[in-house]
MARPASE-712913 format. One record per residue (C-alpha): y, x, z. Coordinates in pm, whole numbers, padded with zeros to 5 digits, always signed. Example, Ala and Ser with C-alpha at 12.3 -4.5 7.8 and 13.67 -1.06 7.14 Angstrom:
2
-00450+01230+00780/-00106+01367+00714/
This chain:
976
+00000+00000+00000/+00237+00281+00073/+00196+00432-00270/+00249+00098-00431/+00575+00045-00244/+00691+00388-00348/+00618+00310-00711/+00811-00015-00697/+01105+00157-00537/+01104+00416-00819/+01102+00149-01089/+01386-00033-00913/+01583+00287-00894/+01537+00360-01266/+01643+00008-01354/+01959+00039-01148/+02026+00379-01301/+01984+00238-01654/+02212-00051-01569/+02481+00185-01440/+02458+00399-01753/+02477+00087-01972/+02790-00032-01795/+02941+00311-01844/+02876+00295-02220/+03014-00061-02241/+03335+00057-02092/+03372+00285-02397/+03270+00077-02692/+03087-00244-02605/+03410-00448-02600/+03516-00304-02936/+03176-00358-03097/+03174-00714-02964/+03521-00775-03118/+03408-00629-03448/+03100-00847-03455/+03318-01150-03383/+03541-01035-03670/+03237-01012-03899/+03121-01360-03801/+03440-01508-03949/+03391-01341-04287/+03187-01414-04597/+03034-01096-04733/+02878-01162-05076/+02815-00795-05162/+02681-00686-04822/+02969-00455-04729/+02901-00535-04359/+02523-00540-04369/+02488-00244-04130/+02721-00397-03873/+02447-00463-03622/+02416-00440-03241/+02109-00224-03298/+02322+00056-03444/+02613+00240-03293/+02941+00097-03422/+03065+00437-03539/+02787+00430-03797/+02904+00100-03941/+03045+00090-04293/+03424+00118-04322/+03489+00237-03968/+03643+00563-03850/+03591+00656-03485/+03744+00899-03240/+03582+01243-03214/+03391+01140-02902/+03259+00828-03082/+03400+00596-02816/+03684+00420-02999/+03749+00286-03348/+04055+00451-03504/+04037+00305-03851/+03901+00005-04045/+03896+00040-04423/+03733-00255-04601/+03962-00260-04904/+03824-00422-05224/+03504-00536-05054/+03513-00893-05194/+03539-01034-04844/+03660-01385-04779/+03726-01583-04466/+03994-01525-04202/+04112-01233-03986/+03984-01269-03628/+04236-01246-03348/+03965-01053-03156/+04079-00734-03330/+04343-00686-03063/+04069-00536-02840/+04067-00230-03070/+04351-00075-02874/+04306+00269-03028/+04323+00138-03386/+04560+00337-03607/+04467+00209-03954/+04374-00146-04056/+04311-00181-04432/+04180-00519-04548/+04366-00514-04879/+04246-00656-05212/+04002-00913-05079/+04009-01293-05066/+04109-01346-04707/+04281-01669-04610/+04456-01808-04308/+04744-01649-04120/+04813-01303-03988/+04708-01314-03619/+05002-01263-03387/+04764-01070-03156/+04787-00775-03394/+05119-00702-03225/+04916-00566-02929/+04779-00276-03136/+05038-00034-03007/+04877+00266-03177/+04869+00104-03522/+05032+00321-03789/+04913+00152-04112/+04866-00222-04168/+04746-00300-04522/+04676-00665-04595/+04813-00693-04950/+04620-00858-05232/+04470-01152-05040/+04548-01521-05004/+04697-01511-04658/+04951-01781-04577/+05199-01877-04309/+05484-01666-04175/+05507-01304-04073/+05442-01316-03696/+05741-01208-03492/+05505-00993-03281/+05473-00757-03574/+05798-00602-03447/+05612-00473-03141/+05424-00212-03344/+05656+00077-03254/+05436+00339-03422/+05389+00150-03748/+05473+00363-04053/+05322+00160-04338/+05335-00220-04360/+05208-00365-04687/+05136-00736-04674/+05258-00840-05019/+05072-01024-05294/+04975-01308-05064/+05084-01667-05008/+05306-01579-04715/+05625-01781-04685/+05923-01845-04463/+06190-01593-04376/+06133-01224-04323/+06124-01192-03945/+06426-00997-03810/+06189-00817-03571/+06096-00592-03863/+06421-00412-03782/+06248-00283-03465/+05995-00079-03662/+06205+00236-03653/+05916+00461-03762/+05849+00254-04075/+05838+00449-04402/+05681+00193-04638/+05756-00180-04637/+05582-00384-04905/+05655-00758-04909/+05644-00821-05286/+05480-01113-05469/+05488-01366-05188/+05695-01679-05127/+05949-01547-04881/+06290-01713-04871/+06609-01672-04680/+06811-01352-04676/+06719-00990-04633/+06760-00927-04257/+07052-00696-04177/+06825-00516-03930/+06667-00348-04230/+06944-00091-04192/+06781+00032-03868/+06488+00174-04064/+06631+00521-04106/+06299+00671-04216/+06225+00403-04474/+06130+00559-04808/+05978+00265-04998/+06112-00095-04986/+05951-00352-05217/+06081-00710-05195/+06040-00818-05557/+05903-01149-05681/+05997-01372-05389/+06265-01637-05342/+06505-01435-05131/+06869-01541-05152/+07200-01445-05000/+07370-01107-05030/+07222-00762-05020/+07316-00655-04664/+07581-00386-04636/+07365-00230-04365/+07124-00114-04636/+07315+00214-04638/+07147+00292-04302/+06819+00359-04485/+06921+00718-04542/+06583+00839-04672/+06525+00547-04910/+06384+00658-05244/+06255+00333-05395/+06432-00003-05364/+06281-00290-05564/+06421-00639-05509/+06386-00782-05860/+06297-01143-05941/+06462-01309-05644/+06773-01523-05602/+07003-01262-05456/+07373-01320-05520/+07713-01168-05461/+07824-00813-05528/+07617-00500-05529/+07729-00322-05209/+07939-00015-05286/+07788+00141-04973/+07466+00193-05165/+07635+00495-05314/+07547+00694-05000/+07173+00657-05064/+07158+01002-05221/+06777+01016-05203/+06736+00699-05407/+06533+00754-05723/+06444+00396-05821/+06683+00100-05793/+06552-00225-05938/+06765-00535-05881/+06667-00711-06204/+06654-01088-06251/+06871-01208-05966/+07209-01380-05958/+07422-01079-05868/+07781-01096-05987/+08093-00886-06004/+08108-00542-06159/+07889-00237-06117/+08036-00037-05828/+08147+00305-05950/+07991+00450-05634/+07648+00414-05794/+07743+00716-06002/+07710+00926-05684/+07335+00865-05648/+07260+01197-05811/+06879+01172-05784/+06855+00832-05948/+06596+00825-06226/+06548+00451-06281/+06825+00187-06266/+06761-00172-06373/+07018-00447-06329/+06897-00668-06613/+06911-01045-06595/+07203-01091-06355/+07560-01221-06389/+07735-00888-06374/+08051-00853-06577/+08333-00619-06665/+08298-00288-06840/+08010-00050-06786/+08165+00223-06565/+08178+00565-06724/+08085+00709-06382/+07723+00628-06465/+07738+00930-06697/+07716+01140-06379/+07357+01029-06327/+07219+01335-06499/+06864+01273-06366/+06855+00919-06503/+06563+00850-06734/+06581+00471-06765/+06894+00254-06764/+06857-00120-06822/+07174-00331-06801/+07057-00600-07043/+07116-00976-07021/+07441-00971-06826/+07803-01038-06920/+07925-00684-06973/+08206-00647-07223/+08414-00377-07387/+08296-00068-07565/+07990+00139-07485/+08108+00416-07255/+07774+00588-07201/+07706+00914-07376/+07356+01040-07419/+07501+01392-07454/+07585+01388-07081/+07279+01199-06960/+07046+01467-07089/+06729+01320-06936/+06785+00965-07057/+06480+00834-07238/+06538+00458-07234/+06874+00281-07272/+06873-00099-07280/+07207-00279-07316/+07084-00587-07506/+07209-00938-07436/+07569-00865-07337/+07907-00900-07508/+07969-00538-07592/+08205-00471-07880/+08302-00188-08110/+08063+00057-08267/+07813+00298-08115/+08004+00606-07990/+08021+00875-08256/+07920+01146-08008/+07625+00954-07871/+07374+01217-07977/+07550+01551-08024/+07247+01772-08057/+06882+01768-08142/+06799+01822-07774/+06834+01452-07699/+06534+01307-07516/+06626+00945-07599/+06317+00756-07710/+06419+00391-07679/+06762+00249-07770/+06799-00128-07743/+07144-00270-07823/+07039-00612-07953/+07228-00940-07901/+07580-00805-07856/+07896-00821-08064/+07882-00465-08192/+08021-00406-08538/+08090-00142-08797/+07853+00051-09017/+07530+00217-08919/+07639+00512-08701/+07521+00826-08875/+07526+01018-08546/+07223+00813-08443/+07028+01024-08691/+07069+01315-08446/+06856+01129-08189/+06546+01296-08332/+06322+01190-08042/+06397+00823-08102/+06084+00609-08124/+06227+00258-08097/+06567+00149-08231/+06682-00212-08193/+07027-00305-08325/+06938-00667-08402/+07164-00968-08353/+07498-00789-08392/+07766-00771-08658/+07676-00442-08824/+07744-00422-09194/+07727-00189-09492/+07430-00013-09640/+07144+00156-09463/+07180+00535-09467/+06951+00734-09692/+06891+00980-09409/+06679+00743-09202/+06383+00972-09258/+06542+01216-09011/+06415+00985-08737/+06069+01121-08796/+05926+00991-08467/+06054+00636-08515/+05782+00374-08480/+05991+00055-08455/+06309-00018-08651/+06471-00355-08577/+06795-00429-08763/+06752-00804-08810/+07030-01063-08779/+07316-00844-08899/+07508-00815-09223/+07351-00503-09365/+07371-00504-09744/+07273-00298-10043/+06931-00173-10137/+06658-00062-09904/+06669+00319-09941/+06360+00470-10097/+06368+00746-09832/+06229+00494-09586/+05892+00587-09731/+05920+00925-09556/+05922+00772-09206/+05556+00846-09167/+05526+00716-08807/+05688+00379-08878/+05477+00090-08755/+05726-00197-08744/+06004-00262-09000/+06212-00566-08898/+06508-00631-09133/+06516-01009-09162/+06835-01218-09183/+07062-00965-09352/+07208-00940-09702/+06979-00670-09838/+06942-00687-10215/+06747-00515-10486/+06381-00431-10508/+06137-00332-10241/+06098+00039-10317/+05745+00139-10419/+05776+00435-10178/+05703+00181-09904/+05340+00236-09992/+05345+00579-09820/+05376+00422-09473/+05012+00437-09374/+05084+00329-09014/+05300+00031-09105/+05159-00282-08940/+05453-00526-08952/+05713-00575-09224/+05961-00862-09185/+06213-00890-09470/+06268-01265-09463/+06604-01433-09519/+06752-01160-09741/+06840-01153-10110/+06578-00915-10235/+06445-00957-10586/+06201-00811-10832/+05828-00802-10797/+05626-00722-10487/+05522-00364-10559/+05151-00299-10594/+05206+00010-10377/+05260-00211-10074/+04887-00276-10070/+04836+00094-09994/+04968+00022-09642/+04620-00058-09521/+04731-00091-09157/+04944-00394-09238/+04876-00696-09021/+05192-00904-09082/+05393-00955-09402/+05687-01195-09401/+05907-01212-09715/+06020-01574-09667/+06347-01682-09831/+06409-01408-10088/+06404-01400-10466/+06084-01209-10529/+05938-01281-10871/+05619-01213-11057/+05275-01254-10918/+05110-01162-10590/+04969-00808-10636/+04613-00827-10765/+04517-00550-10519/+04623-00743-10209/+04260-00756-10103/+04292-00394-09989/+04481-00516-09680/+04169-00572-09473/+04365-00602-09145/+04616-00859-09270/+04640-01167-09049/+04982-01311-09152/+05097-01350-09514/+05428-01536-09537/+05570-01549-09892/+05727-01893-09877/+06047-01982-10062/+06056-01719-10336/+06013-01737-10714/+05658-01610-10732/+05446-01735-11019/+05105-01696-11171/+04773-01768-11002/+04656-01652-10660/+04462-01326-10711/+04093-01367-10618/+04112-01049-10409/+04318-01235-10148/+03992-01388-10036/+03883-01043-09917/+04158-01029-09651/+03897-01163-09414/+04111-01138-09101/+04384-01358-09247/+04488-01632-09005/+04814-01760-09157/+04872-01799-09531/+05210-01947-09629/+05275-01952-10005/+05482-02273-10017/+05801-02325-10219/+05715-02101-10514/+05598-02151-10872/+05241-02043-10819/+04995-02222-11048/+04630-02245-11133/+04339-02339-10914/+04234-02202-10578/+03998-01904-10609/+03643-01951-10494/+03678-01632-10285/+03874-01835-10028/+03535-01909-09875/+03550-01566-09711/+03867-01649-09513/+03667-01772-09220/+03939-01684-08963/+04209-01878-09149/+04373-02141-08926/+04692-02224-09116/+04742-02258-09491/+05057-02401-09653/+05076-02423-10034/+05323-02712-10074/+05584-02729-10352/+05397-02526-10611/+05213-02608-10933/+04852-02584-10824/+04613-02813-11005/+04255-02914-11046/+03990-03003-10792/+03942-02808-10471/+03655-02558-10455/+03365-02709-10262/+03331-02376-10076/+03652-02450-09881/+03426-02657-09660/+03311-02326-09506/+03654-02265-09345/+03566-02389-08999/+03876-02266-08814/+04146-02443-09012/+04385-02647-08799/+04693-02682-09026/+04667-02764-09398/+04964-02854-09617/+04893-02883-09990/+05163-03144-10056/+05368-03166-10377/+05120-03008-10617/+04883-03146-10879/+04551-03118-10700/+04297-03381-10797/+03951-03500-10708/+03817-03549-10358/+03975-03421-10037/+03633-03367-09878/+03627-02984-09923/+03909-02960-09669/+03714-03135-09397/+03478-02859-09291/+03681-02782-08980/+03667-03003-08675/+03979-02831-08542/+04234-02990-08775/+04561-03086-08609/+04769-03145-08924/+04665-03240-09277/+04935-03305-09539/+04827-03377-09898/+05129-03584-09997/+05224-03610-10363/+04909-03499-10544/+04650-03679-10751/+04364-03697-10506/+04141-03997-10561/+03844-04177-10417/+03806-04322-10068/+03943-04162-09752/+03645-03982-09593/+03556-04103-09246/+03459-03739-09172/+03825-03681-09094/+03761-03842-08759/+03553-03545-08649/+03881-03359-08593/+03958-03531-08265/+04279-03329-08216/+04431-03448-08544/+04793-03543-08480/+04947-03547-08832/+04771-03714-09125/+04979-03751-09441/+04801-03862-09757/+05088-04047-09926/+05155-04058-10302/+04799-04010-10424/+04541-04235-10591/+04325-04300-10290/+04141-04630-10286/+03916-04840-10069/+03976-04947-09712/+04123-04757-09419/+03820-04625-09225/+03778-04807-08897/+03660-04476-08747/+04024-04363-08740/+04045-04550-08411/+03889-04245-08246/+04189-04025-08339/+04364-04089-08011/+04607-03797-08056/+04734-03923-08392/+05112-03903-08406/+05207-03919-08776/+04994-04154-08987/+05109-04185-09349/+04886-04344-09613/+05170-04490-09819/+05185-04511-10200/+04812-04531-10267/+04576-04805-10383/+04431-04898-10046/+04296-05249-09992/+04163-05460-09711/+04311-05523-09370/+04448-05283-09110/+04146-05197-08891/+04191-05326-08534/+04039-05000-08404/+04370-04829-08477/+04501-05001-08165/+04338-04713-07975/+04582-04465-08133/+04839-04509-07858/+05042-04201-07951/+05135-04302-08306/+05506-04257-08366/+05514-04283-08749/+05294-04556-08896/+05341-04576-09275/+05116-04794-09490/+05377-04911-09741/+05318-04946-10116/+04949-05028-10109/+04754-05350-10163/+04675-05424-09801/+04619-05784-09696/+04580-05989-09383/+04829-06061-09110/+05051-05826-08915/+04836-05718-08616/+04979-05827-08279/+04829-05513-08121/+05107-05313-08287/+05307-05415-07982/+05083-05195-07769/+05185-04876-07951/+05457-04794-07700/+05554-04462-07864/+05602-04617-08208/+05923-04496-08372/+05872-04584-08739/+05674-04878-08878/+05670-04930-09256/+05425-05187-09395/+05646-05283-09690/+05525-05359-10045/+05185-05497-09951/+05029-05843-09938/+05064-05917-09567/+05114-06282-09477/+05169-06491-09166/+05428-06444-08895/+05598-06132-08772/+05426-06082-08434/+05658-06129-08138/+05466-05848-07967/+05659-05597-08177/+05939-05653-07928/+05742-05436-07685/+05797-05128-07901/+06126-05046-07733/+06143-04700-07893/+06117-04829-08250/+06377-04673-08478/+06273-04814-08815/+06101-05143-08895/+06044-05209-09265/+05832-05506-09374/+05999-05583-09706/+05823-05724-10012/+05533-05897-09843/+05449-06265-09799/+05551-06299-09436/+05667-06643-09325/+05795-06824-09020/+06094-06731-08808/+06226-06388-08724/+06111-06358-08361/+06373-06365-08089/+06202-06058-07939/+06357-05850-08215/+06646-05813-07971/+06425-05601-07744/+06430-05321-08002/+06740-05163-07857/+06676-04827-08026/+06641-04973-08375/+06831-04799-08656/+06683-04970-08962/+06560-05328-08998/+06437-05430-09343/+06272-05773-09381/+06393-05856-09732/+06181-06020-10004/+05954-06230-09784/+05924-06602-09710/+06097-06598-09375/+06278-06913-09268/+06480-07050-08981/+06786-06902-08818/+06889-06540-08786/+06826-06483-08413/+07141-06414-08215/+06939-06172-07999/+06977-05919-08277/+07310-05835-08115/+07115-05625-07863/+07019-05380-08137/+07337-05184-08076/+07220-04871-08263/+07127-05039-08590/+07296-04894-08900/+07098-05066-09177/+07015-05438-09178/+06847-05608-09476/+06736-05972-09455/+06793-06073-09819/+06568-06280-10049/+06418-06505-09785/+06469-06870-09692/+06687-06823-09387/+06912-07113-09295/+07195-07194-09060/+07512-06997-09013/+07562-06625-08986/+07555-06547-08613/+07899-06423-08503/+07707-06187-08271/+07643-05966-08573/+07998-05845-08523/+07876-05660-08213/+07659-05428-08424/+07939-05177-08459/+07705-04895-08565/+07617-05080-08888/+07699-04838-09165/+07460-04827-09462/+07442-05198-09544/+07443-05553-09413/+07251-05757-09670/+07198-06130-09609/+07200-06229-09977/+06972-06479-10152/+06905-06704-09856/+07023-07057-09770/+07282-06963-09514/+07574-07202-09465/+07889-07233-09261/+08180-06993-09261/+08178-06615-09267/+08234-06512-08902/+08561-06327-08853/+08373-06101-08608/+08226-05916-08906/+08564-05746-08923/+08451-05536-08624/+08196-05349-08838/+08440-05066-08906/+08171-04821-09029/+08011-05060-09278/+07987-04929-09634/+07812-05221-09811/+07825-05594-09738/+07624-05845-09943/+07645-06217-09859/+07592-06344-10214/+07375-06635-10329/+07404-06846-10016/+07596-07168-09932/+07877-07013-09733/+08199-07214-09707/+08555-07181-09594/+08796-06898-09653/+08721-06529-09658/+08828-06405-09312/+09132-06179-09324/+08958-05966-09058/+08733-05824-09331/+09030-05621-09452/+08970-05393-09152/+08649-05270-09315/+08815-04964-09463/+08480-04786-09517/+08354-05065-09743/+08277-04949-10098/+08058-05242-10205/+08127-05609-10134/+07944-05905-10282/+08045-06261-10185/+07950-06417-10518/+07775-06750-10568/+07877-06929-10252/+08117-07219-10184/+08406-07009-10057/+08765-07119-10115/+09121-07013-10060/+09306-06695-10136/+09137-06354-10120/+09311-06087-09912/+09516-05866-10144/+09323-05551-10048/+09009-05698-10208/+09157-05643-10552/+08985-05303-10550/+08644-05469-10580/+08513-05584-10920/+08535-05940-11040/+08158-05981-11004/+08195-05953-10626/+08353-06303-10607/+08228-06503-10908/+08058-06834-10846/+08313-06951-10585/+08512-07211-10785/+08781-07258-10523/+08840-06891-10454/+09152-06732-10600/+09358-06417-10589/+09298-06077-10750/+09064-05981-10901/+09016-06355-10968/+09294-06570-11123/+09612-06605-10924/+09633-06894-10688/+09918-07052-10896/+09695-07063-11203/+09420-07191-10986/+09640-07476-10867/+09715-07568-11234/+09352-07558-11315/+09289-07784-11018/+09532-08042-11167/+09361-08027-11505/+09040-08076-11336/+09125-08427-11197/+08881-08714-11216/+08872-08948-11520/+09039-09232-11324/+09324-09005-11227/+09358-08887-11588/+09379-09248-11717/+09641-09330-11454/+09849-09030-11550/+09827-09122-11922/+09943-09480-11852/+10234-09351-11645/+10328-09107-11920/+10321-09378-12192/+10531-09615-11982/+10782-09347-11889/+10811-09213-12244/+10865-09564-12384/+11140-09630-12135/+11308-09297-12207/+11292-09357-12583/+11453-09702-12546/+11731-09557-12333/+11791-09278-12581/+11795-09524-12872/+12046-09741-12689/+12271-09442-12620/+12256-09328-12983/+12348-09673-13108/+12628-09690-12856/+12766-09352-12953/+12753-09444-13323/+12934-09768-13253/+13210-09593-13057/+13250-09329-13324/+13290-09590-13593/+13538-09773-13381/+13754-09469-13318/+13743-09352-13678/+13865-09691-13799/+14150-09714-13548/+14276-09358-13576/+14159-09148-13859/+14374-08849-13743/+14237-08796-13388/+13887-08923-13414/+13737-08578-13445/+13885-08459-13117/+13757-08755-12917/+13418-08720-13070/+13400-08356-12978/+13497-08437-12616/+13227-08697-12595/+12970-08460-12735/+13080-08186-12492/+13045-08430-12208/+12687-08510-12321/+12597-08152-12351/+12755-08078-12015/+12558-08363-11871/+12241-08214-12013/+12319-07877-11855/+12374-08037-11520/+12046-08218-11548/+11873-07895-11635/+12025-07730-11329/+11911-08017-11109/+11563-08005-11253/+11567-08361-11385/+11437-08261-11728/+11190-08000-11597/+10970-08281-11476/+10943-08422-11825/+10881-08085-11982/+10605-08019-11734/+10412-08298-11907/+10412-08098-12228/+10608-08372-12409/+10684-08328-12779/+11037-08449-12869/+11064-08693-13159/+11191-08562-13492/+11262-08912-13618/+11558-09067-13439/+11500-09388-13624/+11143-09440-13502/+11097-09443-13122/+10722-09508-13153/+10671-09153-13276/+10775-09022-12931/+10512-09235-12762/+10238-09109-13001/+10307-08746-12925/+10291-08799-12549/+09958-08974-12582/+09795-08717-12807/+09899-08426-12590/+09764-08591-12276/+09428-08660-12443/+09396-08304-12565/+09487-08169-12221/+09233-08393-12051/+08948-08301-12284/+08986-07933-12221/+08890-07977-11854/+08621-08244-11872/
């Protein structure tokens, strides 16, 4: 028993001893290993980066950990780019000896634990390149020994905590590519040892703090792509160690402080994309170490005051997008020692001729003078720029020929000269440019043929000669350009057929040969253009059927063969299911429309107008739900409009006019809410105009003319408040013109003629003050008066109200229509005097209105006479009786007076032969005087107005009566 007790005591002692030793070890690393295992438990580790993190192994052997020399504490965690996800455990604060924590470039989420502020020994905290969110914890400012803090490229937001100003040992601060807002904390100036400050790509606003000058050791300051505003602090001039200053794409204003010229070590300065103004200070010439200067896209003005001769290390100068004036300084490159490689002066107001001193910049690789006002010819010495790869002179006024010496620029890859006034031929020396990949000469005045030598430039990928005067044919050797993917020759004077070798440019994606005089058929070699996605051949003279092999072009999405003479079936063009636009307008294609078109579900533009297509519209078109422009007009289509088209909700242009379509107007048209143009004219549609069309509130044009539509014009037409054109003429419409049409305030063309409309013209039409092209209500059965409100249509150019039953006078208000150049009021029942200003219109404008007078019709006085002659038969008989009675009475009175005078004369002559003559003369004078008085008083005018014929036989009074009667009969017969 004694030995047994001794053995038990020994075991107990060993157990206690082991326990004590275990506790001692735990004091060193068990708490840290426990925290690390808790950290691991919150992570997802798809690649097994933490597989050896196990309690069975000592933590200092775990992957990514660095321990103290005595293996008791973790000094560093480096799990960068380990594809970890999950969150950062707050348990890490137990690693009190930790100096480096690098969890960058993973997929961590959640917030930055505030407990990290307890890691007093931490020197590097690298969490960039994750998906962390939330704010920067204020406790981060407790890390007094922190030298590197890089937490950018996350989803962090909020303001930058001011406590960062407490990190006085900080050398690197990276907060870029997050969502921080607010201002840059002024405490940043406390970081005297800061070398690298990256704040770019956030939403920081406010001013750059003046205190920034406190960062005396700062070498790199990047705050681009924020919302910073105000002036650039002049105090930044004291940052003599600064090598990179990037403040691009903010809202900084004011001028560039001249003090920036004192930053003698500056190598990179970018202020692009701000609102800076004023002149560029010449003090920047003092930056002799500067390699890159970008002041583009600001509001700088004045002349260029920078001289490459002083800035000897300058390699890139970008001043594009300002308002700089004058020419390039003549002493810009004084010697061949210039290191300038990139010179971008585009989008300014620079002028003058090409500065020859630029030819001294022998190191130049890229020269961009585009979008300025340069003029004159291009210098023949361009070949001196032997290293030039990109020459951009577009959008200027350069003129003259393209110098042949350009063929000696053996490194040239991009030649961009579009939108100038360059003339003459393309020199054949261009064929020596073996590296040339892009040549843009469009919108010039070049002429002559395209030289065959161009096809020696086998590196060419893009050719654009649009809008010149090139003649002749496409070079037969064009098939040598195996890398060509863009061929743009539109709008020239090219002729002849397409060379078959073009089909061997197998990488071609865009072929634009439109607006030329190219003829013939399409070569069968086109079947090799399997990468082609856009081909435009419109406005040429192509003919014949399409090669069946075109069906092999499976990548086509835009085809425009319009305005040629192609014939046969369109089926060869339907091999691609990627079509978005097909335009075959104005050809001679025939046969039915293939339903295979519907396999291109992204088709948005289908234009087949002006062909000889026949048959019905395929009902399968209802599956083309992206269809926007649908034009089948001017064909021989029959049948009804398929109801399946109601599924094409995005149609804006729906043109079926000039076919032989039948049936009624579909009510479902009212469900096409994006409809802007509807033309079903010149068909055989019958029935009513559907009231549902009033739902198409965006409709701009509605043309239904020359059909057999009947019934009333729906009141809902007034809902079409965007309507510009309404044409319903030549139908069988009846009823009133709806007054609701007054709501169509934007209408400028209204045609309702040749229908059976009744009632009066609505005075509300006078509210359509945008009416300009025409108002045509002719050939209806309209009645009532012309509304005076039509005088408000001040823009109207043509007004036709003819062939109706309109009454009353022509309103004087119509004289206000000073823009009117055609007026037709003929064949109505109008009356009264025309306004004098209407004399400028032809007689035909007013004929057929018997009671209308005034120029250009007969005067109203003549009209009144004609009205008298035009009395009824009863009135004529009454007038004749009155004339006969009056004339008889007058003749008897005259006969009595003559007899009386003769009697008195005889009496006087018998009694006094000596004085009879004198008395007789006095009596005769008295008679004549009496006649004059009567003429003055108008007493004889009334008789004369009856066209009386005085008697020549004083002895026969009946003769006077006969003449009155005959004249009255003749006068009456002329008007009966």
